[in-house]
RODRENNU-641093 format. One record per residue (C-alpha): z negated, x negated, y; residue in one letter; residue number from 1. Coordinates in Angstrom, 1 decimal. Layout:
R     c3     c1     c2 code pos
R      Z      X      Y    A NUM
...
//
This chain:
R     c3     c1     c2 code pos
R   10.4  -13.8    3.7    M   1
R    6.9  -14.6    5.0    R   2
R    4.5  -17.4    5.7    R   3
R    1.2  -17.6    3.9    R   4
R   -2.0  -18.9    5.3    T   5
R   -1.4  -22.5    6.3    S   6
R   -2.1  -25.2    8.9    A   7
R    0.8  -25.3   11.5    V   8
R    3.6  -22.7   11.4    L   9
R    7.0  -23.8   12.6    A  10
R    9.7  -21.1   13.0    L  11
R   12.8  -21.7   11.0    V  12
R   16.0  -21.8   13.0    G  13
R   17.9  -18.5   13.5    L  14
R   20.9  -19.8   11.6    G  15
R   18.8  -20.3    8.5    A  16
R   16.2  -18.3    6.6    A  17
R   14.0  -17.1    9.4    T  18
R   10.6  -15.5    9.2    L  19
R    9.1  -12.9   11.5    T  20
R    6.2  -11.9   13.4    L  21
R    3.0   -9.8   13.8    A  22
R   -0.6  -10.8   14.6    G  23
R   -4.1  -10.0   15.8    P  24
R   -5.6   -6.5   15.7    A  25
R   -5.1   -3.8   13.1    S  26
R   -1.9   -4.5   11.2    A  27
R    0.4   -5.8   14.0    I  28
R   -0.4   -7.9   17.1    T  29
R   -2.7   -6.0   19.5    N  30
R   -1.8   -2.8   17.7    G  31
R   -3.2   -0.3   15.2    A  32
R   -2.6    1.1   11.7    P  33
R    0.5    3.4   11.9    D  34
R   -0.7    6.0    9.4    G  35
R    1.9    8.8    9.1    S  36
R    3.5    8.3   12.5    A  37
R    6.6    6.5   11.2    H  38
R    7.1    7.5    7.5    P  39
R   10.7    6.2    7.5    Y  40
R    9.4    2.6    8.0    V  41
R    9.0    0.7    4.7    G  42
R    8.3   -2.7    3.2    G  43
R   10.1   -4.9    0.7    L  44
R    7.7   -5.4   -2.3    V  45
R    7.5   -8.7   -4.1    A  46
R    7.6   -8.7   -7.9    D  47
R    4.3  -10.5   -8.1    T  48
R    1.4  -10.7   -5.7    A  49
R    0.8  -13.6   -3.3    Y  50
R   -2.3  -15.7   -3.6    S  51
R   -4.2  -13.4   -1.2    D  52
R   -3.3  -10.3   -3.3    G  53
R   -0.7   -8.8   -1.0    T  54
R    2.8   -7.8   -1.9    W  55
R    5.0   -7.0    1.1    I  56
R    7.2   -9.8    2.5    Y  57
R    9.6   -8.0    4.9    C  58
R    9.9   -4.6    6.7    S  59
R   12.7   -2.2    7.4    G  60
R   13.7    1.4    8.2    T  61
R   15.3    4.2    6.3    L  62
R   18.5    5.1    8.3    I  63
R   20.1    7.4    5.7    A  64
R   18.8    9.1    2.6    P  65
R   20.0    6.1    0.4    K  66
R   20.2    3.3    3.1    V  67
R   17.4    1.1    4.3    F  68
R   18.0   -1.3    7.2    L  69
R   16.4   -4.7    7.2    T  70
R   17.2   -8.4    8.0    A  71
R   19.6  -10.5    6.1    A  72
R   17.2  -13.4    5.9    H  73
R   14.9  -11.2    3.8    C  74
R   17.4  -11.5    0.9    G  75
R   15.6  -14.7   -0.2    E  76
R   18.7  -16.3   -1.7    G  77
R   21.4  -13.6   -1.6    G  78
R   22.2  -10.1   -2.5    D  79
R   20.3   -8.6   -5.5    G  80
R   17.9   -6.0   -6.7    R  81
R   14.9   -5.2   -4.6    V  82
R   12.0   -2.7   -4.3    R  83
R   10.9   -0.8   -1.2    V  84
R    7.7    1.2   -0.5    T  85
R    7.1    3.7    2.3    F  86
R    3.3    3.8    1.6    S  87
R    1.4    3.3    4.9    S  88
R   -1.1    1.1    3.0    A  89
R    0.5   -0.3   -0.1    Y  90
R   -1.4   -0.9   -3.3    H  91
R    0.0   -2.0   -6.6    E  92
R    1.2    1.0   -8.5    G  93
R    2.2    3.0   -5.4    D  94
R    5.7    4.6   -5.4    T  95
R    8.6    2.1   -4.9    V  96
R   12.3    2.8   -4.6    Y  97
R   14.8    0.4   -6.3    A  98
R   18.1   -0.6   -4.8    G  99
R   20.7   -3.2   -4.1    S 100
R   20.3   -5.6   -1.2    F 101
R   23.5   -6.2    0.8    H 102
R   23.5   -8.7    3.7    A 103
R   26.1   -8.8    6.5    D 104
R   28.8  -11.1    4.9    P 105
R   29.0  -13.0    8.3    A 106
R   25.4  -14.1    7.9    Y 107
R   24.3  -16.8    8.8    P 108
R   26.3  -16.9   12.0    G 109
R   25.6  -18.9   15.2    P 110
R   22.3  -18.6   17.1    T 111
R   24.1  -16.4   19.7    S 112
R   24.9  -13.9   16.9    D 113
R   23.5  -14.7   13.5    P 114
R   24.6  -11.4   11.9    H 115
R   21.0  -11.2   10.6    D 116
R   21.3   -7.6    9.3    A 117
R   21.2   -6.2    5.8    A 118
R   20.8   -2.9    4.0    V 119
R   19.2   -1.8    0.8    V 120
R   21.2    0.9   -1.0    V 121
R   18.8    2.9   -3.1    F 122
R   19.7    4.2   -6.6    D 123
R   18.4    7.6   -5.6    K 124
R   18.0    9.4   -2.2    A 125
R   14.6    9.1   -0.6    V 126
R   13.1   12.4    0.5    K 127
R   12.1   11.2    3.9    I 128
R   13.9   12.1    7.2    T 129
R   15.6    8.9    8.3    P 130
R   15.3    7.3   11.7    A 131
R   18.4    7.0   13.9    T 132
R   20.6    4.2   15.2    L 133
R   21.5    3.8   18.9    P 134
R   24.9    4.7   20.4    K 135
R   27.4    1.9   21.0    A 136
R   26.3   -0.3   24.0    G 137
R   23.5    2.1   24.9    S 138
R   20.9   -0.7   25.4    L 139
R   22.9   -2.7   27.9    S 140
R   21.3   -1.4   31.1    N 141
R   17.7   -1.0   30.2    L 142
R   15.1   -1.4   33.0    S 143
R   12.6   -4.2   33.0    G 144
R    9.8   -1.6   32.4    S 145
R   11.4   -0.3   29.2    Q 146
R    8.9   -0.2   26.4    Q 147
R    9.4   -0.5   22.6    F 148
R    7.4    0.6   19.6    T 149
R    7.3   -2.1   17.0    S 150
R    6.4   -1.2   13.4    V 151
R    6.0   -3.3   10.3    G 152
R    3.8   -4.6    7.5    Y 153
R    3.3   -8.2    8.8    G 154
R    0.2  -10.3    9.4    A 155
R   -2.5   -8.3   11.3    Y 156
R   -4.7  -11.3   12.3    Q 157
R   -4.0  -14.8   13.5    V 158
R   -7.0  -17.1   13.6    T 159
R   -7.3  -20.7   14.8    K 160
R   -8.4  -23.1   12.1    T 161
R   -9.8  -26.6   12.2    Q 162
R   -7.3  -29.3   12.9    G 163
R   -4.6  -29.8   15.5    A 164
R   -2.7  -26.6   16.0    G 165
R   -3.8  -25.0   12.8    G 166
R   -3.7  -21.2   12.4    H 167
R   -4.3  -18.8    9.5    T 168
R   -2.3  -15.5    9.1    F 169
R   -4.0  -12.6    7.4    V 170
R   -2.2   -9.8    5.6    Y 171
R   -3.2   -6.4    4.1    N 172
R    0.1   -4.5    3.3    D 173
R   -0.8   -1.9    5.9    V 174
R    2.0   -0.5    8.1    R 175
R    1.1   -1.3   11.8    G 176
R    2.4   -0.2   15.2    V 177
R    2.2   -1.7   18.7    A 178
R    3.9   -1.3   22.0    T 179
R    5.7   -4.1   24.0    G 180
R    7.7   -4.3   27.2    T 181
R   11.2   -5.6   27.7    L 182
R   11.2   -9.3   28.6    N 183
R   15.0  -10.0   28.6    S 184
R   18.2   -8.9   27.1    I 185
R   21.6  -10.5   26.3    N 186
R   24.7   -9.6   24.3    A 187
R   23.0   -9.5   20.9    N 188
R   19.2  -10.0   21.5    W 189
R   16.3   -8.2   22.9    L 190
R   13.2  -10.2   23.8    R 191
R   10.1   -8.1   24.0    I 192
R    6.8   -9.2   25.5    S 193
R    3.9   -9.0   23.0    M 194
R    1.3  -10.9   25.1    N 195
R   -2.0   -9.1   24.8    P 196
R   -3.1  -10.4   28.2    S 197
R   -0.6   -8.0   29.7    T 198
R   -1.5   -5.1   27.4    G 199
R    1.4   -5.6   25.1    N 200
R    1.5   -6.0   21.3    G 201
R    4.2   -6.9   18.8    G 202
R    5.1   -8.5   15.5    T 203
R    4.4  -11.4   13.1    C 204
R    5.3  -13.0    9.8    Y 205
R    6.2  -10.1    7.4    G 206
R    7.6   -7.8   10.1    D 207
R   11.1   -9.3    9.7    S 208
R   13.7   -6.6    9.5    G 209
R   11.3   -4.0   10.9    G 210
R   12.2   -1.6   13.7    P 211
R   11.6   -1.8   17.4    N 212
R   12.0    1.8   18.5    F 213
R   13.3    2.7   22.0    L 214
R   10.1    4.0   23.7    G 215
R    8.5    6.7   21.7    T 216
R   11.8    7.8   20.1    T 217
R   12.9    7.3   16.5    N 218
R   16.0    5.2   17.7    I 219
R   16.0    1.8   16.1    V 220
R   17.0   -0.3   19.2    A 221
R   16.7   -3.6   17.4    A 222
R   15.2   -5.3   14.3    T 223
R   12.6   -8.0   14.3    T 224
R   14.0  -11.4   13.5    I 225
R   11.8  -14.2   15.0    T 226
R    9.4  -15.2   17.8    G 227
R    6.8  -17.7   18.8    D 228
R    5.0  -19.5   15.9    S 229
R    1.5  -17.9   16.5    I 230
R    2.7  -14.4   17.1    C 231
R    1.4  -14.0   20.6    R 232
R    4.1  -14.3   23.2    S 233
R    7.6  -13.0   22.5    T 234
R    9.1  -10.7   19.8    N 235
R   12.9  -11.7   19.4    V 236
R   15.0   -8.8   18.0    D 237
R   18.6   -8.2   16.9    Y 238
R   20.3   -5.4   18.8    R 239
R   21.7   -2.5   16.7    M 240
R   24.1   -1.2   19.4    D 241
R   26.5   -4.1   19.4    T 242
R   30.0   -4.3   17.9    P 243
R   28.8   -6.8   15.3    A 244
R   25.8   -4.8   14.1    A 245
R   27.8   -1.5   14.2    R 246
R   30.7   -3.2   12.4    G 247
R   28.4   -4.0    9.5    F 248
R   26.4   -0.8    9.4    L 249
R   29.5    1.4    9.7    G 250
R   30.3    0.4    6.1    N 251
R   27.1    2.1    4.9    W 252
R   26.2    5.0    7.3    V 253
R   27.8    7.3    9.8    S 254
R   27.3    5.9   13.3    L 255
R   26.3    7.9   16.4    P 256
//
């Protein structure tokens, strides 16, 4: 689920097939290439290349040897067979892992809780140490200064093009990383500032399903779902410590 280079980008409503964010600077907005820092973060690989030669359309996180966490809207039409890479800079022919995509059966729910979570269950265990999930309700009392580390394979550059409101989004299948600061929180959502004018970075189209780690830990606080249309202001993320998220994930992994 990703937008290609186009004129004006309008975000799809949260109750429908939504796309996600990343933007200027190396591989994520106001960020840098991740290299080997987060080897458990991977990307969903398309069966054929897009017009710009790139392959990855969504991001996600290994949370158990055979279980990969991503967003339900990355299913592109329902559960089925998918491929995932953990290469930090994917090229056709790099190792991919095949598995079955399973969305939360309650997706799409209301905007207040869309149940926009999914897992890929791999055919064989991946020999990478998984990231971890948060404890129940552990994100409810975060301070306004709390920072998050956003990781994904989304667009790394957003440029303004000719015409009213036109923007082009550029991809390179490189895993990127950036840091953002908590903007607001409610029962199911985290909103993280990614405004470069305040020193923050964040996500863009192609980062959907990717992790937003709590500070510098490997705890997946929330997964990227949506944000503003030019990937500059706010990264909107689905909390992983809620009863709804845990109710789904508990079917696939042991919860902390």
